[in-house]
C-alpha positions, 0 to 999 in steps of 0.5 A: 824251337822258337823261343816265343813258345817257351815265353808263352808257356812261362807267362801262362804259368806265372799268370796261373800262380803268382807265388815264387816258382820252386827251384827243384823240378820233379818229373814223374814217370809211368806208375809214379804219378801218385807221388803228388799225394805226398805234396802240400799242394798250392796250385795245380795247372793242367798242361792243356792250359799251358800254351805250346806244352805237348800233351801226354796221351799215355795211361799213367801220365796225368798231364798236370803241373803241381806246385807245392812243398814236400816236407817244407821243401818247395817243389814243382812236379810234372805229373806225367811226361811226354814221349817221342812215340806219342808223335811229339817232335823231339824239339817239343820235349824241350819246351817244358824244360826250358820253361822251367829254366826261364821261371828260375828252376835250377835242378831237375829230377827225372824219374822213369819206369825202365826194364832191367838188363841185369838179372841181379837188378829185378823188378822193384829195384831202384837204379840211380842213372849215372850216364845214358846212351841215346839209341832213340834216333832223336835229339830235341836240340837238332835245328837252329840253336837258341843262344838264350839257352845254351851254346851250340856244342856242349859237353855231356861228361857229367850230365847227371850231376855228381853232387846230386848222385852223392846226395841220393846215395846218402838218402838211400842209405838213410832209408835203408833202400838198396840203390843200384847205379848204372847206365840207362839207354833209351829206345824210341818205342812204343814197342818193347825191345826185341830179345836180340836188341836186349842181348846187344844192350847186355853185351854192351854192359848197359844196365836199364832200358826205357823210352824216355828221359834222354830228351829231357836230360839233353835239354836240361844240360844244354840250358844249365840245369843240374840233373838227377836221374832215377829209374824204377825197374818194372820188368826184365828185358825181353828174353830175360824172363819167361813172359813178355814185357807189357805196359800193364806189368810196367804200371803194376811194378811201378805201383809196387815200388812206389812207396820205396821210390817216394821215401827215397825221393822225399829224403833226397829232395830234403838234402838238396 
């Protein structure tokens, strides 16, 4: 990736918003875009007005960068994310992450809609991501390394920050919300997984599966951002339920779990 892309994106945001950029970034997954309604908004910037930002094309992903506050805590919110299955080159998914780092961000909270691999974690559940497995076949860091952001080889032992995990557990307890914890696995999509693939993932004792989040985590850890991850469970994996998974189900169940997710995230953000 050319560092010039990141610099152009950062400059465009600075020109559109003259205030201080928040240190906390929230990325909203499928069906969770309404969280922006909880914010005191200072500025809305369309991704289309940010040079080199990949553009989302999926229902439920608005493509807006929202700068504001939640209960007095400054927050930069991505209302909509980009996915590999939309045709974006993996390295393009690192541009927003590196742009936020360049603008002074320190923490990124990644949310997503995911399928459960556990019968005891049904649709409507919330799962804290404690680790991940990358089965997408893609990595945004393949290619020449930019030492401005991070070293060529870096560890992923604590990709999801332990202190942030503890704060999220505290927030869930205070809101009386059951919070599962588990390992998330990403496939490239756009198809849902086959029953055979779900059986394989369950045999590996993984917990949730989706089509996003891992590229952002890799880019964030590489450039020194602290990462927290939260999956909203919207369906059971293929073969685990009497019906096949669908994007409509993902959106509907995301909507149902939205209030619970928003309470948790607001409390969590206040603790950071």
